[in-house]
N, C-alpha and C positions, 0 to 999 in steps of 0.2 A: 504494500500500500504506500502510495506517495503522498506525503503531507503537503499542505498548501504553503507556498512561500509567503514570507512576510513582505508587505509593501512598505517601502521607506527604509531609512538607515537602520542598521542593527545596533549601532552605538551612537551616542551623541558626541559631537565634536566638542571637546572640552574647551577649546579656545573660544568658540562662539557661545558656549553655555556660561562662561564667566565674564564675557564681554571684552576679553582681551583681543579678540579678532577685530574689533572696531577701533582699537587704539591707533593713533597716528604716531609717527616717529617723534613728533614734537612732544607729545604726552609722555612717551617712554623716556626721552631725554630729560624732560622736566622731573620725572620721578627719580631718575638716577642722580640728577644734580641735587635734589632735595635730600637724598640719602647721604651724599657727599657733604653737604652743608651740616647735617646733623653730626657726622663723624668729626668734622673740623671743630664744631662747637663743643663737643665733649672733650676733645683734645685740648682746646683752649681753656676749659674749666680746670682740667687736671693740671695743666702748666701754671695757671693762675694760683691754684691752691698750693702747689709746691713752691712757687716763687714767694708766696706770702709767708712761708715758714721761716 
């Protein structure tokens, strides 16, 4: 006996499910720069605390 085939995709595309598929290069670059700014900020706080001792 042959079963019926499913119509449509067998799995969801994870990129489109999370919305990452619609991101532009500018949004990705902005996200990376925001992470870099947070790292530099944390580094600055550590240096400031050590310099204050």
